[in-house]
N, C-alpha and C positions, 0 to 999 in steps of 0.2 A: 640690274637697274633698281633703284631705291623705291621704297613705298613712301607715299606722302606722309604717313605717320612718323616714319623714321626721320625725314627731313624736318617735320614739325618739332620733334623732340630736340633736334639740334638747335633750331631757332629758339625754342623755349629755354634751353640751357644757356645759350649765348645772350639772351635778353633778360635773364633773371636779374631783378633789381637787388640792391643791397639788403632791403628789408624782406626779401623772399616773395614778393608779389609776382605772380606769373603773368605772362603776356595775355592780352585780351584775344578772344577767338577771332574777332574781326580783323585785328591787326595781323595775327598769325596767318590767316588766310590770304591777306593781301601780300604778305611776304612770300608765301608759297607761289602766288600768281606771278610776282616779279621774278622770283628765282627760276621758275619754269620758263618764262620768256627769255631771260638772260641766258640760261643754259641752251635753249634751242638756238638762239642767235650765235652764241660764242662757240658751242660745241657741235651744233647741227644735229642734236638729238635731245630728247626729253630728259629731265632730271628724275621724274617719277612718272608712273604709269596711270595714276588716278586721274579721273576727269575733273576739270574745273568748270563749275556751273556759274551762271550769271544770276545772282540774287539781287533783291532790291537795294541792299546796302553794299554791294560789291561782289567780287569774285569769291567763290566758296568751294572748297574741296569737302564734299558732304561727309566723308568718313572722318575727317579731322574735326569738323564743326560739331557733329552730333555725337561722335563716339571717342573723342580724344580724352584720355585720362592718363595721368602720369604713371 
């Protein structure tokens, strides 16, 4: 099973703009939240093992939000 950081790196690569601007942490965490829900619904198991927390501005995978570096 994948780690949330691995999935985040894939999303960051796929969403890189033409000028090289990386995706925002908030948007990245929301994508992880949606991907986790979709995987659980479609595949009947989790995409990654990290916990998703509810923060004031939306869902957050703490290891991705606080320690994600390229």
